[in-house]
N, C-alpha and C positions, 0 to 999 in steps of 0.2 A: 504493499500499500504506499502511496505517496505520503510524505510527511504532511501532517495536518497544518493547514493555514491557520494562523491565530485569529479566530473570530470570537468576539466577546458576546454576541447576541444579535437579535434583530434591532436595527436602528429605527426603521420605519417601513411602512407599506404604502406605496403611492399608487393611487387609482387614477386613470384617465376617465373622466365622466363628461356627460353632456352639459351639465349645469352644476358648477362646484358649490354655488351658494345653496341651491336646493338640496344637493347631496349632503352638505354639511348640516343642514337643518334636520335631515332625516337621521343621520347618525347621532346627532345631539338628542333629538326627540325620542327616537325609538331605542337606540342602544346606549344612551347615557354618556356619550363622549362630550368633553368640554373643549370648545375652540380655544386654542392657545396662541395661534399666530396666523397672519394673513399676508399674502403678496398679490399684487394686481396693479391695475392702472393707477390707483391712488397712491401706490408706493413706488411708482416708476417702472413697473413691469408692463410692457405694452401688448404682449402677445398671448398672455394667459392669466388665469386667476387661480390661486391656490389657497386652500384652507387647511390648516394643521389642527388636528384634534387628538386629545389624549384621554386615556382612562387607565389608571394603574400604570404599568410599564408599557402599555400598548400605544403606538403612535401611528395614526393614519394621516396621509396627505391626499387631499382631493383636488385634482387639477383639471380645469376645463380650458380649451382653446378659445381665443376671442376673434380669430380671423378665419375665413373660409380655407385659406391655404395652410393653416396651422397643422403640423404633424399630430398634435393632440386631437384636433377635430377629425382628421383622417382616421386615426386609431379608433376613436370612439364610433365613427360611422361604420367601420368594418367590423368591430368586435362588440359594440355596446359598451356599457360601463364595465370596466374590468381592471385587473391589477397590471400595471406597467412595470413596477419595480419592487422587488423584494430586497431591501437594503440591509446590509450587515454592518454593525459597529466593529471596527478593527483598530488596533493600536497604531497602524501605519498604512494609510490608504495607497501611497505610492508603492510601497514594498509589496502589498497584496496584489496590486494590479500587475506589477512586473513579474511576480511569481506566477500569477494565473496565466499570463501570456506565455511565459516560458514553458508552462505545462500544457499549452495547447488551446487556451481560451481565446476568444475573439473579443478585442477591446472595442468599446463603443464610446468611452469617455476617458481620455488620458488624464492622469492626475492633475487636479486643478485646485489652487488655493483660493478660497473665497473668504475675503476679509471684511470685517465690520467693526463697529464700536466696541464690541465685547470680545474681540479676538478673531481667530481664524478657524476655518474648517477645511480639511482636505478631502476631496471627493474624487473617486474614479469609478468606472463601471465596466462590466463585461456582459456579453450576450449570453442568455440562457435559452430555454425552450421557447418555441414560437416567437412572439414579440415581447417576451418578458426579459428584463435585465436584472442583474444583481449589482447594485452600487456598493462600494466600500466607503465608509464614512469614518474619518478620524476627527472627532469633535473634542479631543482632549484639551485643546488650547482655546476653547470657546466657552464663555459663561453666559451667553444670551439664550433666548428661546429658539429652538430648532436650528436655524442657520442664518448667517448674515443675509440681508435682503428681505427678511420677513419682519413685520411689525408685530410685537406681542399684543395679544388681546387680553385685557384685564377682566376681572369678575364683573365689572360694570357693563360688559358687553361692548366696549369701545376699544378699537385698536389704539395703542398708546404711541403717539407721535406728535409732530408739530401740529397736524390737523387731525383731531379725533375722527374716527370712522365709526358710524353706526353699524354694529355687527351683531353676532349672535351671543346672547348671554350664556352664562354657565348653566349646566344641566344638573340633574340628580343622577349620579353614577348608579349603575345596576349591579356593581360588584365584580366586574371583569378586571383581571389582574395582569395577565401576561399572554403572549402568543405561545400556544403549546406546540402547534405544528402547522405547516403550510403545504397543501396538497396540490400537486400538478396532474393534469390529464394530458397524455400524449397519445399519438396514433399507434395503432396495432404494429408491433414489431419494433417500437422505439423505446420501450421501458428500459431495456438493458443498456441501450446507448446512453441514456441520460443518467442511469445509475452509475455507469462507468465514468461519465463526466464528473459527477460529484466526488467519486473516488480519486480520479486523476487530478482534477483541478483544485479541489478543496481538501483532499486528504480525508474525506469522510469514509465511514464504513457502513456496511449493511446491518441494520438492526433486526429486521425481520422481512420475510418474503411470504406473500400470500398468493397461492396459485388459484386457478379458476375453479377448483373444487371447493376451496374455502370460501370464495366470494361468488356465490351463484344462487340463482333461483331456478324454477322450472323453465324460465323464459330467457334470462339474460345472465351474463357472467363478466367478470373482469379480473385482472391480475394486478398485483401491487408489490412494489419494493419500497422499503423505508430506509433512507440514508440518514445518518446522524453524525454529530460531531464527537460522539463518545461520552459526552457529559450530560446531554439532554437539553442544552440551551437551544440547539437547532435540530429540528427533526423535519425531514422533507419526504413524505410519501410520494411515490410516482405511480400513477395508474395508467393502464392501457386496456382497451376493450379485449374481450375474448369471444370466441365463437358462441353464438346462442341462437335460440329460435326467433328472438325478436331483438329490436334495437336497444342496446344497453344505455345506461345513464351517461357513460363516457362518450359513446357515439353521438348522443343527443347534444352533449356539451360541445363536441368538436364541430357538429353541424352548425350550431348557432354562434359559437365564438369564432369559428372559421379558422382556427389554428390551435395548437397546444397552448395551455395557459393555466393559471391558478383556478382550481375548481372551488376549493373552500379553505377557510382558515379556522382552526380550532382555537377558541379563546377560553382561557382557564378562569375558574372562579373557586373561591373557598366555600361557597354555599350555593349549590346549583339550584336548589328549590327556590330560594329567595330570589336569585338572579332571574330564573325563568319566569317566576310570578311577575316580577317587575317588567320584564320584556313583553310578556303577554299583555299586561296592562297598558304598555306603550304601543301596542298594535303589531308586534312581531308575531308572525305565524310560524308554527312548527309542524313538522311531519308527525303523524300519529300512527301508533302501532295498535293492532287489535288487542282486546282484553285478554285473549288467550296467550299473549306474549308473557304475561306475568305468572300465569299458571306454569308455563315452560320454565321460567326463571326459578320458581320454587322447586321444580323437579331436577334442574341441572346444576344449581349452585348450592353450596353449603352456606346457608344464610347466617349461621352462627359466626362466620368469618366476616360478615358484612354488617357493619354498625349503622344500618339504615332502616327506616320504616317503609317497607315495600308498598304499603297502601298509599302512603304519602307520595312516593315516587310515581305510582300508577296514576294518581290524581293529576299529575303534571306531565304524563307520558314520557318520563325520564327513563332511559335504558340503563341497565346495570350489567357489568361483566367482571369476572374475577380470573386471576391466574396465581401462580405460585408466590408472586411478590406482593399481592394485595388485590385491590379492586378499583374500579373506576365507574363513574356515572357520566352519562352523555346524552345529548339531545341535538337534533339537527333542524335548522330553520328551513323554510321553503326558500327558493331563490329570491334575492332581495332586489331584483330588477325585472323588467318585462321579459327579457331573454332568459331561458332556463340555464343559467350559467353559474354565477357566483352565489354561494350560500355559506352559512356559518354553522359551526359545531360549538356547543358550549360543553365544557368538560371539567369534571372535578376528579382529581386523582387521590387515591389513598394507597400509595406504594406501587401500584401497577404501572409498568411502562408500556403496556399494550395499547391496542387501538380498538378494542371491543369486538374481537373476532366472533364471540358468541352471539353478537347482535347483528352480524352482517346480513343474515337471511331476512330477519324481520325488517331491518332498515331498508334493504333493497326492494323488498316487496312494497314497502310504503312509497319508495321512490317510483316504482313501476305504476302504482295507482295514480300518482301525480302525472307521470308521462302519458298514461292512458287518457287522463282528463284533458291534456293538451293535444292529444292526437298524434303523439310522437313515439309510441311504443312499437 
């Protein structure tokens, strides 16, 4: 295995969207994120508008293009709202970039020093699957909010600068703490290619491999490999479709996103019941499993090892799985935009490093019901 690249964690996830202001309002209102910074025409940026939102250690950047010829506009027209950049925090962005290129990566942004009143940030980027990039961000010499060029947004809902900007006020957090993992969908036959990419370029290793027997229903199947940094700060499952009687969720995603990309992000919480209750109250919709799922849980799991009220989990349609290391609780949202592409997983871990293999069949049957309703199964 290639020596591991020093990656400290996720720095941010950047989405290209059709309307950044409305998207920011959605993530604030529905998911409990707080706007912390803004860049756009009012701050001297002429071609795009970006809102930065945070909750716990999670940072989302929502960017929209402002001109017909903008590459942001072209990206959103082709793919719909989706993830453009899965950015990693590193101790040296220039060294990470040079190391990645030496190992075979394709560069898309040479190391650049971005300076401001509160110091400097060094940023570089390489190409990943589809039109997704991985930025390397060294913000160790910067004390401001996000990056130079962004105005901080205070709790009053105003961007703090010479001319206050009326913006989005703070929200009520729902209890999300960190990004647990980021899942990519790639074409049939390309999963191993991208698994090898993360091994060669990042020095990651395979945590687990699920074949089409583990992830299948009577109609559809997929395969998945999970790459990780060996410590759990970064976990990157890579899915590809497998042969089935009908169109799988991966094929549906690829049809609508029109290339490989980020399918979903798992966001961690310390109290999934409370988090899901708040999200539902805010209008977030989740996939539901049949009541028989919980009878199956009672039969297949040792509930003495799971310190949870199963009836309470069933009330909120929260899934549970266990392994030798512990257990986990999880639930999956419906897609959060019109195209059936990006959705979210909410996860609470109690020792388990798994991904809910015992829930795969029930989950994918729920997804198939949604596909059927859309006419895409």
